[in-house]
N, C-alpha and C positions, 0 to 999 in steps of 0.2 A: 730306391733311391739313390739321387744325381748326385753327385760331388758334392756339391753344394749340402746336400743334407747330410752326407757324413761330415763335413766341416763342422756346422751346428753339432753334432753328435758329437763330436771330440770337443767342441767348447763344453757343452753340458758336463762330459766325464771330468775337464776338468775342474769346470765347478766346483762336482763332490770329491777332490781330491787337492785343496788349498789346506796349506802352511797354513794355521792360525798365526804364525809368527811373522811369516814374510808376503805370503799371500801367493807363492810360488806352489803349484802344483809337482807331483808326486807319482813316479807311475814311470812309463818305458815310452812318453811322448817323445824324446828326442830325434829316434830315429824316424817317426813318422808326422813329421812336422809337413816337410816340404807335400808329399804325396798321403793324406790320412789314407788308411786299411779299413775297410769298415770293419774285417773282421774282428783286427785287432781291438779296435776300437769300443765296439760293441761287446765285445764278450770284456771287456776290463769293463768299460761302463755296468753291464750284469754284477759282475763283482763290487764293483762299491756300492751301487743302489741296494744289495744284500747289504754290507758293512751296514750303511748308513739306517738303516731300516731296524738290525739288532745292536743299536745303540741306544736304544730307547731303556734294552732290558739289561743290558753286558757294557761293562766296562773295555773299552778294546786299545791292544797296547799291537802298534806295529814294530813288528821285530824285525832289523836293517841287516841284510848284509852281515861276514865277518869282516866287508870293511868300513863299514857302519853308511852304507850304500841303501835308500831305498828305492829297490830298482824291483821293478816283475819283468820275465821274462816276456818275452812276445810269441813264443811257442813251445812246445814239451818239454820242458827241459827236468833235471833232476834238483831235486831239491835245494839241499846245500849251495848256495852261493847267492841265494835270489830271497825277498823281503817275502815274509808274510806276514799276518796278522793270530792275536790270542782271540780269546772274548772269555773274558773272567762274568761270572749271573751277579747282576746283586740284590739275586735271590741267591743266597747263600747254600740253599736245597739243590739245588740244580747243578749240573757239570759243566765245567770249564771243555772251551777245544780251541785245534789253532782251524783258520780257513787258511788253504795255499788257491794259489794261481796260478793253471798250468803244472801240476808234480807231476812229474811222473811216481807213477805205484805199481812196483812191480806183483808178482805171480807168489808166492814161497812156494808151489807145484810147477810154476816153471819161470826160476830166478831172472833169466836173461830175454822172459816176455814182460813189458808194460802198458799201461793205460793211464792216461791223462787226460781225466777229466779236467773240467776250465775251473772250476769250484769244485775245493772239495774238503768238507768238516773230516778233522781228524782227531784225536783225542790227546789231550790236552802234553801229556808223555810223548807222544807220536816222535823218531828221529828223523835226521836227515838221508835213510832208506828208508821209507815205509814202505811195507806190502798192504793187503787188502786187511787184513785184523788191527791195521792201523784208523782206517774209513769207518766213519758211520751214515755220513750223506754224502749225494753229489751232484752237481749238478751241469749243466753243459750250454753252452749261448749260438744260437744260428744265427745267421747273419742273412738277411734277405733281400738285394737291390730293389726288388718288386714288395714292396708290404701285404699286398694280396696271394704273395705264395705260402702255400700250407707245406707243412709238414710233410715229406713223404715215408712210407712205411718202411722203405730202406735205412731210415736215420732212425726212425726209433727204434726199429729193431738191433741197429748197431747199441746203439742208448743201454735196451733190454740186454745185451751180451757183457757191455762194459759193467752194470748193476749184478750179472751172476756173477763175474769176475771177479767183482772188487766185495762182494759177499754184501754189500747195502741195501738186500730186498727187505729190512726193517726197520729200513729209513723213517717211515712213520712213528715208530716207537718210539725214536730219540726225543731224549729231554728239551731239543734247545725252541726256545721261544721269541719266534718273530713276534712284530706290530703290524704293521702292516698288510704284512706279508704271510698270514696264518697261514689261509690257504695254499700255500709254497712249502708248508713240511712236508720234505718226500723227495724222491730223485725225482726233480725237473730238468724238460728239457725248454728252454729258454727260446723264444724270438720275436723280432720288429713283424717278424710275417701270422698267418694264419693259422688257428689247428684247425686237427683233421676230425671231425666229429667220427666219423665212421669206424674212424678205427680205437675209439672212445676204450671197448672191453676190453682188447687186447691190450690197453694202457694198465687197467684196471687189473687184469690176471699178472702185469711184470711188472707193477709195483712204481709205473713212468706215472708223472705228470707231466702236462701237455702246459704250456706256459706260451701266449700270441697273443699281437699287439702288446708288447713290455716292449716300449720305445721312452725319449727325454721328453718330449711335448704330449705326454697323456697320461692321465693318470690313474686311468682306466686298462684293465688288460685278464683275457678269459684264461680259465685255468679249467681244466677239461682231464677228467682217469680217476 
């Protein structure tokens, strides 16, 4: 994926985040206008695609920072001081959740150690200093400059460790209701690159889904695990 492709990804992400009133995009694009960063933009793109898909079954609210800003971190950060989403189900029998982007989540057994999945579904009452007891499901986005690049076993194992640390191995059993992305209801590694078939059983054992070819210019994507 060359610089022109990254710019197109940025435009596609901005279209997902337009305010209805002003037509301007919200998020963290101010710092990456001149030299788009593929990793940051792709991670945010994936989050916005997930939010858009959930709109079918949930009322979604964007919670601003204490300063009234709708800004998200470009790298792992404390939850306090950054915007996040809440989703309230239109079917009142389901649970509500928070969806956070790049939030540091501490481990109660090792409080100075944190994990920061790109996307975390947290309980609706999760506070500003969440630990693994607040997390239900996690997703991580992996941007590839070459779309033919496959997931590595190193990446998969690192994500498996995060699942263990955050105790989200039962993510598949949550009542989160996706629309078009029903087959992504689990802990997902998402990439614009390719899945790697030979590690499918390992992913099944570790409660991981590999999601490949998840891109702005194609509605089809691959899921294994």
